[in-house]
C-alpha positions in Angstrom: -34.5 29.8 -45.0 -31.5 29.7 -42.7 -30.3 26.3 -41.7 -29.2 26.5 -38.0 -27.3 24.3 -35.6 -26.9 24.7 -31.8 -23.8 23.8 -29.7 -24.8 23.1 -26.2 -28.0 21.3 -25.0 -28.3 22.9 -21.6 -30.8 25.6 -20.3 -29.8 28.2 -22.9 -29.5 25.7 -25.7 -33.0 24.7 -25.0 -34.2 28.3 -25.0 -32.5 28.9 -28.4 -34.0 25.7 -29.8 -37.5 26.7 -28.9 -37.0 30.2 -30.4 -35.4 29.0 -33.6 -38.1 26.3 -34.1 -40.7 29.0 -33.9 -39.0 31.3 -36.4 -40.6 31.2 -39.9 -37.3 31.9 -41.6 -35.1 29.4 -39.7 -34.9 25.6 -39.9 -33.2 24.1 -36.9 -31.4 21.0 -38.3 -28.7 20.0 -35.8 -27.8 20.0 -32.1 -24.3 19.1 -30.7 -23.4 18.3 -27.1 -20.8 15.8 -25.7 -23.7 14.5 -23.5 -25.4 12.6 -26.3 -28.5 11.9 -24.3 -29.0 15.6 -23.8 -28.4 16.3 -27.5 -30.9 13.7 -28.5 -33.5 14.9 -26.0 -33.2 18.5 -27.3 -33.1 17.4 -30.9 -36.3 15.4 -30.6 -37.5 13.5 -33.7 -37.1 16.3 -36.2 -33.5 17.4 -35.6 -30.2 15.5 -35.9 -28.1 15.1 -32.8 -24.3 15.0 -32.7 -21.7 14.3 -30.0 -19.3 17.1 -31.0 -19.3 20.4 -32.9 -16.8 18.9 -35.3 -19.1 16.0 -36.1 -22.0 18.4 -36.7 -20.0 20.7 -38.9 -18.6 17.8 -40.9 -22.1 16.5 -41.7 -24.2 19.6 -42.0 -24.1 22.7 -44.3 -25.2 25.4 -41.9 -25.9 29.1 -42.3 -26.0 29.9 -38.6 -24.5 28.3 -35.5 -25.6 29.2 -32.0 -22.9 28.6 -29.3 -24.6 28.1 -26.0 -21.9 26.2 -24.1 -20.9 27.1 -20.5 -19.0 30.4 -20.0 -15.4 29.0 -20.2 -16.1 26.8 -23.2 -17.0 29.3 -26.0 -13.7 29.3 -27.8 -13.4 25.9 -29.4 -16.9 25.6 -30.9 -16.8 29.2 -32.1 -13.4 28.8 -33.8 -14.5 25.5 -35.3 -17.6 27.1 -36.8 -15.5 30.0 -38.2 -13.0 27.6 -39.7 -15.7 25.5 -41.3 -16.9 28.6 -43.1 -20.2 29.1 -41.2 -21.2 32.6 -42.3 -23.1 33.6 -39.1 -22.6 32.9 -35.5 -24.6 33.9 -32.4 -22.7 33.3 -29.1 -24.0 33.5 -25.6 -22.3 36.0 -23.3 -19.6 36.5 -22.2 -17.4 36.4 -25.3 -14.9 34.5 -23.2 -13.5 34.1 -19.6 -9.8 34.6 -20.6 -8.2 37.3 -22.7 -6.5 34.7 -24.9 -9.8 33.1 -25.7 -11.4 36.5 -26.4 -8.6 37.6 -28.6 -8.6 34.3 -30.5 -12.3 34.7 -31.3 -12.0 38.3 -32.1 -9.1 37.8 -34.5 -10.7 34.8 -36.2 -13.9 36.8 -36.9 -11.9 39.7 -38.3 -9.9 37.4 -40.6 -12.9 35.4 -41.9 -15.4 38.3 -42.0 -17.9 36.1 -40.2 -21.2 37.8 -39.2 -20.8 37.4 -35.4 -23.2 38.5 -32.7 -23.1 38.2 -28.9 -26.5 37.7 -27.2 -26.5 40.6 -24.7 -30.2 40.1 -24.3 -30.8 43.0 -21.9 -30.3 45.5 -24.7 -33.7 44.7 -26.1 -35.8 45.4 -23.0 -37.8 48.6 -23.7 -36.8 50.3 -20.4 -33.1 49.6 -21.2 -33.6 51.2 -24.6 -35.2 54.1 -22.7 -32.2 54.3 -20.3 -29.7 54.4 -23.2 -31.8 57.0 -25.0 -32.1 59.3 -22.0 -28.4 59.2 -21.2 -27.3 59.5 -24.9 -29.6 62.4 -25.5 -28.0 64.2 -22.6 -31.4 64.6 -20.8 -29.7 64.1 -17.4 -26.7 66.3 -18.3 -23.3 64.6 -18.1 -23.4 61.4 -16.1 -21.4 61.8 -12.8 -22.1 58.7 -10.9 -24.1 55.4 -11.2 -24.9 52.4 -9.0 -25.8 49.0 -10.5 -26.7 45.9 -8.6 -27.3 42.5 -10.2 -27.7 39.6 -7.7 -28.7 36.0 -7.9 -30.3 33.7 -5.4 -27.9 31.3 -3.8 -29.8 28.5 -5.5 -28.2 29.6 -8.8 -24.6 28.4 -8.1 -25.8 25.5 -5.9 -28.8 24.0 -7.7 -29.7 25.6 -11.0 -27.8 23.1 -13.2 -28.6 20.1 -11.0 -25.7 17.8 -10.2 -23.5 19.9 -12.5 -24.1 23.2 -10.5 -20.8 23.1 -8.6 -18.7 22.5 -11.6 -20.6 25.0 -13.7 -20.4 27.8 -11.2 -16.8 26.9 -10.3 -15.9 27.5 -14.0 -17.4 30.9 -13.9 -18.1 33.7 -11.4 -20.5 36.5 -10.8 -18.0 38.7 -12.7 -18.3 36.6 -15.9 -21.9 35.3 -15.4 -23.6 38.5 -14.2 -21.3 41.5 -14.6 -20.9 40.7 -18.3 -24.5 41.8 -18.7 -23.8 45.0 -16.6 -20.6 46.0 -18.4 -22.1 45.7 -21.8 -25.2 47.7 -20.8 -22.9 50.5 -19.4 -20.8 50.6 -22.5 -24.1 50.8 -24.5 -25.7 53.4 -22.3 -22.7 55.7 -22.1 -21.4 55.3 -25.6 -18.9 56.4 -26.8 -17.3 56.5 -23.4 -15.4 53.3 -22.3 -14.0 52.0 -19.0 -10.5 53.4 -18.4 -9.9 52.0 -14.9 -11.3 49.4 -12.5 -11.0 49.0 -8.7 -12.6 45.9 -7.3 -13.0 43.7 -4.3 -14.3 40.1 -3.9 -15.5 37.9 -1.1 -15.1 34.1 -1.0 -16.4 33.0 2.4 -19.5 31.0 1.6 -19.3 28.9 -1.6 -15.6 28.2 -1.7 -15.5 26.9 -5.2 -16.2 30.3 -6.8 -16.2 33.9 -5.4 -19.4 34.8 -3.6 -19.4 38.3 -5.1 -17.5 41.1 -6.9 -17.9 44.8 -6.1 -16.2 47.3 -8.3 -15.9 50.9 -9.3 -15.5 51.6 -13.0 -14.1 54.9 -14.2 -15.2 55.9 -17.7 -13.3 58.0 -20.2 -16.0 60.7 -19.9 -15.3 61.1 -16.1 -18.4 59.1 -15.0 -17.8 56.7 -12.1 -20.1 53.7 -11.8 -20.3 51.2 -9.0 -21.2 47.7 -10.0 -21.9 44.8 -7.7 -23.0 41.2 -8.3 -23.3 38.3 -5.8 -24.9 34.9 -5.9 -25.1 34.1 -2.2 -28.3 36.0 -1.4 -31.1 34.2 0.4 -34.0 36.1 -1.2 -37.5 35.6 -2.5 -36.6 36.2 -6.2 -34.2 34.3 -8.4 -32.7 37.5 -9.7 -32.7 41.2 -8.5 -31.5 43.9 -10.8 -31.6 47.6 -10.1 -29.7 50.8 -11.0 -29.5 54.5 -10.8 -27.6 57.3 -12.5 -26.9 60.8 -11.3 -26.3 63.4 -14.0 -25.2 66.9 -13.5 -28.8 68.0 -14.2 -31.0 65.0 -13.6 -31.4 61.5 -12.1 -32.6 58.1 -13.5 -33.8 55.3 -11.3 -34.6 51.9 -12.8 -35.9 48.9 -10.8 -35.4 46.3 -13.5 -36.0 43.1 -11.7 -37.4 44.1 -8.3 -36.9 42.4 -5.0 -38.7 42.5 -1.7 -40.7 45.7 -1.2 -40.2 47.1 -4.7 -41.8 46.9 -8.0 -40.7 47.2 -11.6 -40.4 50.9 -12.2 -38.4 53.5 -14.2 -38.2 57.2 -13.6 -36.0 59.8 -15.3 -36.1 63.3 -13.6 -34.8 65.3 -16.5 -32.7 68.5 -16.8 -34.8 71.6 -16.2 -33.5 72.8 -19.6 -35.8 70.3 -21.3 -38.8 72.2 -22.7 -42.3 70.7 -22.6 -42.5 70.4 -26.4 -39.1 68.5 -26.3 -40.3 66.3 -23.5 -43.3 65.2 -25.5 -41.1 64.5 -28.5 -38.8 62.4 -26.4 -41.8 60.6 -25.0 -43.0 59.8 -28.5 -39.6 58.5 -29.5 -39.5 56.1 -26.6 -43.1 54.9 -27.3 -42.0 54.2 -30.9 -39.2 52.1 -29.5 -41.6 50.1 -27.3 -41.0 52.0 -24.0 -44.4 53.2 -22.8 -43.6 56.2 -20.7 -45.7 59.1 -19.4 -44.6 62.7 -19.3 -44.8 64.5 -16.0 -44.5 68.3 -15.7 -45.0 70.8 -12.9 -45.4 73.9 -15.0 -49.1 74.0 -15.2 -49.2 73.0 -18.9 -52.8 72.0 -19.9 -53.5 68.4 -20.8 -50.4 67.0 -19.0 -50.3 65.1 -15.7 -49.1 67.1 -12.7 -47.1 65.3 -10.0 -48.1 66.2 -6.5 -46.0 69.1 -5.2 -42.2 69.4 -5.5 -42.5 71.9 -8.4 -39.0 73.2 -8.0 -37.5 69.7 -7.4 -39.2 68.0 -10.3 -39.6 70.3 -13.3 -40.0 67.6 -15.9 -39.8 63.8 -15.9 -40.5 60.6 -17.8 -41.9 57.6 -15.9 -42.9 54.0 -16.6 -44.2 51.1 -14.5 -43.8 48.7 -17.5 -41.9 45.4 -17.3 -38.1 45.7 -17.3 -36.8 42.4 -18.5 -37.9 41.9 -22.1 -37.8 38.6 -23.9 -34.6 36.5 -23.4 -34.4 35.6 -27.1 -35.5 39.0 -28.5 -32.0 40.0 -29.6 -31.7 36.7 -31.5 -34.8 37.6 -33.5 -33.2 41.0 -34.4 -30.0 39.2 -35.4 -31.9 36.9 -37.8 -33.5 40.0 -39.3 -30.0 41.5 -39.7 -28.8 38.4 -41.4 -31.8 38.3 -43.8 -31.5 42.0 -44.6 -27.7 42.1 -44.8 -27.6 45.1 -42.5 -26.7 45.9 -38.9 -28.9 47.2 -37.4 -31.9 45.7 -39.1 -35.1 47.7 -39.6 -36.7 45.9 -36.6 -34.2 47.3 -34.1 -35.6 50.3 -32.2 -32.7 50.9 -29.9 -29.7 53.2 -30.4 -26.6 51.9 -32.1 -26.0 48.5 -33.8 -26.5 45.0 -32.5 -23.6 43.8 -30.4 -20.7 42.1 -32.2 -17.3 40.6 -31.4 -16.1 44.2 -30.8 -18.5 44.7 -28.0 -17.7 41.2 -26.7 -14.0 41.9 -26.5 -14.6 45.2 -24.7 -16.9 43.6 -22.2 -14.4 40.7 -21.5 -11.5 43.1 -21.0 -13.4 45.0 -18.3 -14.6 41.9 -16.5 -11.1 40.5 -16.5 -9.9 43.8 -15.1 -12.4 43.5 -12.3 -11.2 40.0 -11.5 -7.5 41.1 -11.7 -8.1 44.2 -9.5 -9.8 42.1 -6.8 -6.8 39.7 -6.8 -4.1 42.4 -6.8 -5.9 44.9 -4.5 -5.2 47.9 -6.7 -6.7 49.6 -9.7 -6.3 47.9 -13.1 -6.7 49.4 -16.6 -8.5 47.1 -19.0 -6.2 48.0 -21.8 -3.2 47.0 -19.7 -4.1 43.3 -19.6 -1.8 40.9 -21.4 
């Protein structure tokens, strides 16, 4: 049984507490937050509340600490937990909002050998696993271009955290809060390619206390160029809209992950014409085994397979799903707990490609996001590895 503590009693801290309380192999024993009333409220009658992470670590012997503090305040609780000898840490994204904080966390994890994981929760959604699979398997051919949009309703920076919303949003931005998700997904989808150069713009005409949006082009080491955009000034029906597309040399993938007005959750990969029908069915089965329920579409007259209407030359073979795109927000945490209990990364429960995200992924994501911020300030391209 893992004894766990949470640092941060806000929205995410509450989600982590609910998830850990429900896990049969975890005992939530402590919550820390400088707002003692919030800590006590989250702790309830069965968990001990503390005013600081230092107080919690001094009183408790913990196997796992979850850091769910606001974006700019990950460094101190994480370093304190590492220094106290806590063997496993789960930290909310982003790893940090400054390079000095990111490097301090990375280097501390390396020195101590701490089992460290970043909760890039989007990696667990079945259709994101399907996206990574299709791209990594080369089913679209080499990726040439991509377009990713992740937007928030204007209520997020103005009302989501109540009276603290202005301060919370002012300490972050759509680059740190939203594009951290996108950059990690792109690194995962396009592995082993990484971002070599960034060119970005921003607007700051509405909110004032934080940029309204960032819009950037990311050049990858494999030649792919991906446009990423995130804003949180949209007056729209949904709280979040998230969509993407990727053009390969031989195919195209379109993924409406969190749909907005006039769209629905959908995923379609029009594959390379070189993909044989037998291979198509094998790929379909691999995705089904990973939880992505796709249907195979062919226009070659094969018996027993669904034919799409017309466009025989334009759409030789495809995989399609109308399943949900978001997944469970705490699903990655469950996989991390499995990894801790098994002593392996990835654990047997993980159906996606690669390992669960660690401090290595966190540092790479932070460097790219900081390059986006720097490029928007300097009005010229920035290499993530040039930041100092």
